[in-house]
C-alpha positions in Angstrom: 94.0 24.5 61.4 93.0 28.6 62.1 95.4 30.6 63.8 93.3 31.7 66.6 93.0 27.7 67.3 96.7 27.3 67.7 97.0 30.0 70.0 98.8 29.5 73.2 96.9 31.0 76.1 99.2 32.6 78.6 99.2 35.1 81.6 100.4 38.2 81.1 102.9 40.1 83.8 101.1 41.9 86.8 102.1 45.1 89.1 99.5 46.2 91.9 99.6 48.5 94.4 97.2 50.3 96.5 95.8 53.1 98.4 93.6 53.0 101.6 90.1 53.3 99.2 92.1 52.0 95.7 93.7 49.2 94.6 96.2 49.4 90.9 96.6 46.8 88.7 98.7 47.5 85.1 98.3 44.8 83.0 101.9 44.3 80.6 99.9 44.0 77.5 100.5 46.0 74.2 97.7 46.6 72.1 95.4 45.1 73.7 92.0 43.4 72.1 89.0 42.5 72.6 88.8 42.9 76.3 86.9 41.5 79.0 87.2 42.1 82.4 84.9 40.5 85.3 85.1 41.4 89.0 82.2 40.1 91.2 82.7 40.5 95.0 86.0 38.7 95.2 87.5 38.1 92.6 88.8 39.7 88.9 88.7 37.6 85.2 90.9 39.6 82.5 90.9 38.1 78.9 92.7 39.6 75.9 94.2 39.5 73.1 97.3 41.0 72.9 101.2 41.4 73.1 102.9 40.3 76.0 106.0 38.7 77.2 105.6 35.6 75.0 104.7 37.8 71.6 101.1 38.1 70.1 98.9 35.8 72.0 95.5 35.5 73.8 96.1 35.9 77.8 94.3 35.6 80.8 94.3 35.4 84.8 92.1 35.7 87.5 93.1 37.0 90.6 90.5 36.1 94.4 91.6 39.3 96.8 92.4 39.6 100.1 88.8 41.1 100.8 85.4 42.4 99.1 86.0 45.0 96.4 83.3 47.0 94.4 81.6 45.5 90.9 82.0 48.5 89.1 85.8 49.2 86.9 87.2 51.3 85.4 89.9 50.5 83.6 92.5 51.9 79.8 94.1 50.6 77.6 96.9 52.3 75.7 99.7 51.0 73.2 101.9 49.9 76.0 99.5 48.5 78.5 96.3 48.3 80.5 95.5 50.1 83.6 92.5 48.9 85.7 91.9 50.9 88.9 89.7 49.2 91.4 87.6 50.8 94.4 88.0 49.0 97.8 84.5 48.1 99.5 85.6 49.3 103.1 88.9 51.9 103.5 91.5 50.1 104.3 94.9 49.1 104.2 95.1 45.3 103.0 98.2 43.2 104.4 98.6 41.8 100.7 96.8 41.9 97.4 95.0 38.1 96.7 93.3 36.1 99.7 96.0 32.7 99.1 99.2 34.1 101.0 101.7 32.8 98.2 101.1 35.4 95.4 101.2 34.0 92.1 104.2 34.1 90.1 102.8 36.6 87.3 102.2 39.1 90.5 104.4 41.4 91.1 104.2 45.3 92.5 104.2 48.4 91.1 107.2 50.6 92.2 106.0 53.3 90.3 103.2 53.9 91.9 104.0 52.0 95.1 104.0 53.7 98.9 103.5 52.2 101.9 101.5 52.2 104.7 102.4 55.7 106.5 102.9 57.1 103.7 99.5 56.2 102.4 98.2 57.4 104.6 99.9 61.0 104.6 98.9 61.4 100.5 95.5 61.0 101.6 95.7 63.5 103.9 96.7 65.8 102.2 94.2 64.7 99.7 91.4 65.2 102.0 93.2 68.9 103.0 92.9 69.9 99.4 89.2 68.7 99.1 88.3 70.9 102.6 90.0 73.7 101.4 88.4 73.8 97.7 85.0 73.4 99.5 86.0 76.5 101.9 87.6 78.3 99.1 83.5 77.4 97.2 81.9 78.5 100.0 83.8 81.6 101.0 83.3 82.7 96.9 79.8 82.0 97.2 79.2 84.1 100.1 81.1 86.9 99.1 79.9 89.1 96.6 81.9 89.3 93.2 83.3 92.7 92.2 82.3 93.7 89.0 85.2 96.1 88.4 87.7 93.8 89.8 89.4 93.6 86.3 88.8 97.1 85.4 90.7 97.5 88.6 93.4 94.6 88.3 93.9 96.2 84.2 94.5 99.8 85.7 97.0 98.9 88.3 98.8 96.8 86.0 99.0 99.5 83.4 99.9 102.0 86.2 103.1 99.5 86.9 104.1 98.9 83.5 104.5 102.4 83.2 106.4 102.9 86.0 108.5 100.3 85.4 109.3 101.4 82.2 110.5 104.4 83.7 112.7 103.3 86.1 114.1 101.0 83.8 114.8 103.6 81.7 116.5 105.4 84.0 118.1 102.8 85.5 119.7 101.4 81.8 120.6 105.3 81.0 122.8 105.9 83.9 124.2 102.9 83.7 125.3 102.9 79.8 126.6 106.8 81.4 128.7 105.4 83.8 130.8 102.5 81.9 131.0 105.0 79.0 131.9 108.4 80.8 132.9 107.0 84.2 132.9 109.2 87.0 132.5 112.3 85.1 128.6 110.7 84.5 128.0 111.7 88.2 128.1 115.1 87.7 125.2 115.3 85.3 122.7 112.7 86.4 120.3 115.3 87.0 120.5 117.3 83.3 120.0 113.6 81.7 117.6 111.8 84.1 115.6 114.7 85.8 112.1 115.1 83.3 111.8 111.0 83.5 112.2 111.0 87.5 109.9 113.8 87.4 107.5 112.1 85.4 107.7 108.8 87.2 107.2 110.8 91.1 105.0 112.7 90.4 102.9 109.4 89.3 103.9 107.6 92.6 101.5 110.0 94.1 99.0 107.1 92.9 100.5 104.9 95.4 99.3 107.3 98.3 95.3 107.3 96.9 94.7 103.6 95.7 95.1 102.5 99.6 92.3 105.0 100.4 90.4 104.0 97.3 91.2 100.5 98.6 92.3 99.4 95.2 95.0 97.8 97.1 95.9 96.6 100.7 99.4 98.4 101.4 98.8 101.2 104.8 98.3 104.6 103.5 101.1 105.9 105.7 103.9 103.5 104.6 103.0 105.1 101.1 103.0 108.4 102.0 105.9 108.4 104.2 107.9 106.9 100.5 106.7 109.5 98.1 106.4 112.2 100.1 110.0 111.9 101.3 111.2 111.3 98.1 109.3 114.4 96.2 111.1 117.0 99.0 114.6 115.1 98.0 113.8 115.9 94.2 111.3 119.1 93.7 112.4 121.1 96.6 116.6 119.8 97.2 117.1 119.4 93.9 114.9 120.8 91.4 115.2 124.5 93.2 118.7 124.1 93.7 120.8 124.7 90.5 123.5 124.3 92.7 123.1 121.0 93.9 122.0 119.5 90.7 126.1 119.1 89.8 126.7 117.1 92.6 127.6 113.0 92.8 125.1 112.9 94.9 122.0 113.2 92.5 123.7 110.5 90.9 123.6 107.9 93.7 120.2 109.1 95.2 118.4 108.4 91.1 120.8 105.2 90.9 119.4 103.5 94.2 115.9 104.9 94.1 115.6 103.2 90.3 117.6 100.1 91.7 114.6 99.2 93.5 111.5 100.1 91.1 113.3 98.3 88.6 112.4 94.8 91.1 109.1 96.3 92.8 106.9 97.5 90.2 107.3 94.2 88.1 106.6 92.2 90.8 103.3 94.0 91.2 102.6 94.0 87.5 102.1 90.1 87.3 100.8 90.1 90.8 97.8 91.8 88.8 97.5 88.9 86.7 98.2 85.4 88.9 101.5 84.9 88.4 104.5 85.2 90.1 108.2 84.1 89.1 110.2 82.9 92.5 113.6 84.6 91.9 111.5 88.3 91.1 109.6 87.8 94.7 113.4 87.0 96.0 114.7 90.1 95.0 111.0 92.1 95.3 111.3 91.1 98.9 115.1 90.9 99.8 117.6 93.3 98.1 115.0 96.4 100.0 117.3 95.4 102.4 120.6 97.0 101.7 119.6 99.5 99.0 116.5 101.6 101.2 118.9 102.4 103.6 121.2 103.4 101.3 118.7 105.5 99.6 117.6 107.8 102.7 121.7 107.9 103.8 122.0 109.3 100.4 119.0 111.2 100.8 120.4 112.7 104.2 123.8 113.3 102.3 121.9 116.2 99.7 120.1 117.4 102.1 123.0 118.4 104.4 124.8 119.7 101.9 121.7 122.2 100.8 122.0 123.0 104.4 124.7 126.1 103.7 122.9 127.1 100.0 119.6 127.7 101.4 121.2 130.2 104.1 123.4 132.1 101.4 119.7 132.4 98.6 117.6 132.6 102.0 115.5 130.5 99.5 111.9 129.5 100.6 112.6 131.4 104.0 110.2 132.4 106.5 110.2 136.4 107.0 110.1 137.6 110.2 109.3 140.6 112.2 112.2 143.3 112.1 112.8 143.1 116.2 113.3 139.0 115.2 115.2 139.1 112.5 114.6 139.4 108.9 113.6 136.1 108.3 114.6 132.0 108.9 116.3 130.0 106.8 114.5 127.5 105.6 117.5 124.8 106.4 115.9 125.2 109.9 112.9 123.3 108.6 115.4 120.9 106.5 117.0 120.0 109.4 114.2 118.8 111.3 113.0 116.8 108.0 116.5 115.2 108.5 115.4 113.5 112.2 111.8 113.3 110.1 113.0 111.4 107.6 114.8 109.2 109.9 111.7 108.1 111.6 110.5 107.7 108.5 113.1 104.5 107.3 112.8 103.2 110.5 108.5 103.0 110.6 108.9 101.7 106.5 111.8 99.4 107.4 110.0 97.8 110.1 106.7 97.3 107.9 108.7 95.8 104.9 110.4 93.5 107.2 106.6 92.4 108.6 106.0 92.3 104.8 108.6 90.1 104.1 108.2 87.5 106.9 104.8 87.1 106.4 105.6 86.5 102.7 108.4 84.0 103.6 106.3 82.6 106.5 102.8 81.6 104.5 104.8 80.3 101.7 106.8 77.8 104.3 103.1 76.6 105.9 102.6 76.0 101.7 105.1 73.7 101.2 104.5 71.7 104.7 
């Protein structure tokens, strides 16, 4: 007698799950061969040779479904199992799989795929929502004309943010290392060791005022102008023009706070240019400014206040006046007015940054839910 004729015909273990529109069957049969799967209106016939619960044999089973199904079968055979997907004739939830109330002994729920009806409805709603979103996005993209220079613009913005990140990182690392080595002595020569790089970075920052005007970024022009102009007044006018200010500890605190903010802001924008997001970096970009930005403005204000007496003494940038009114009007009066504007700018920018943060995390919560 041949080996095939002595083989026992057995029933494999079959696991099932459903969705509103599909039935999933998992047949526990490894290395299945000679697969023969037929499907009629309500009946499935399965036959195959493979390694199941009773070793290497021919396995068969049949199922009479509770309701009608479509005649097409989607199946996939792997080394471990045979997966079968069947579409229901009507998208409705079934109370059970088979027509007979008592399920066959070889049939059991597939808990890896199992969902109850309410969970399946929620999954279906999410799926429909994603499909609608995809259709809407495709429709929108087909209506909106693609910018032929988009790649060039993103490349330019990426390089700008990369250069600024490297510049402020150099300042931050340099100051940190000197602080650990020299301690408080590093406060007094911060300007002479980092001013050239800070000059470069702050002159480059003028580009951030121009970019919104050219439509390259969505950031508002006014907040960018307030920050760039405010920093450049402190850097070039207060520190740059007064040698007496360059050895003061306040320079260290101003430069350190500026760079501490920028070493997280610029890489965030850099990654956004290539459609990448790091959650920790995003949180740091939208959270660190809350303590650091006001502290930076306070440090700038201290620098301005310390410079008032020096401007009065040196008469630098004083405005000449007619003899009857006096010799000149000290530049310190301009700086006193600037102090008021500085804190007004702090309020405007703080409000702008807070709205950005709230909008960012509100949109993220919507995506999660």
